[in-house]
N, C-alpha and C positions, 0 to 999 in steps of 0.2 A: 319242553316246560319244567320248572323245577317243581316237586312235591307243593312246597308254598304255595309258589304262583297259582298254580291248578287249582288246590283248596279255596283258594281266593276269589278264583273264578268263578269254582263251582258254586261257593257260599253266596257270591253277588247272583249269580243267576237264581238259583233256589231263591233267593230275597223278593228278587225282582219279578220272579212268577208269583208267590204271595201275597206280596203289594199289589197287583194287578187283579187278582181273583179277592181280595177283601177291598178292591178300592181304595189303598192309598195310592197317595201321589209321591214317585219317587222322578227326582230327573233323571232325561234320558241318558241312557250311557252313549258315551263318542264311539265312532267307530273307525277304528286305525286300518288305513290302507297302506298295503304293502308298497315298497318302492319299487317301481318296473324294471324289471329285465333287461339287462343290455343284452341288444339282439345282436348274434354274430351272424356274419353274412356266410350265405352257404355255397359251399366249393364244389363242383361234381367229381362223384370218386374218380372218374375217367374223362379224359380229355378228349380222345378219340378212340377208333374203333381199335385201331393199332394199340394206344394203352390198356385198352379193356382186353387185350389179346395177351400183353405182358403181365398185367397184374394177377389174371384170374387163371390163365394157362386153357382158356376155351375160346372159342371163336365167337363170333358176336353174330346171333343167329335171329333174323326178321321172324314174325309173327305170320301165321296166316292172313291175321284181318291187314297187316301192313304190305303183303303181298297181294291181296287181291286190289288195294286202293293204288298200287304201282307204285310204290315209294321207294327212293334208290336205298339203299344202305344208309348213305350218310343221313337222310330225312329219319329215315328209320330211328337210328340210333343218337338224331337229335331228338327225337320224340322219347326215346328210353331215358334219354338224362334230363328233360324236361319233367317227367314224371317221377323219376329220383329224385328231383332238387322240391318236386313238389311233396312227395313223400317226407322225406328228411327235414321240411318247414315245418310241417304238421308234426314230428314228433319233438321238435324243439318249442 
């Protein structure tokens, strides 16, 4: 916001506040809505366990909870990528 625009907005805000306190009626300001952002489709960082290993240099490890639920490594990895998608979706 430029300085001139800032001071115009500030002056308008102060004038409206005084008008409200002293009972002067002014037309309601119009609220401008920001244009909606374009949403990018979220692609997982890793396509498979092998891809995870190749990109990170680390072995994919299941959590204790996943082991207790008797998930296969593929099911655990699918769960991991879903959590990753959800997390990335919240950040965007």
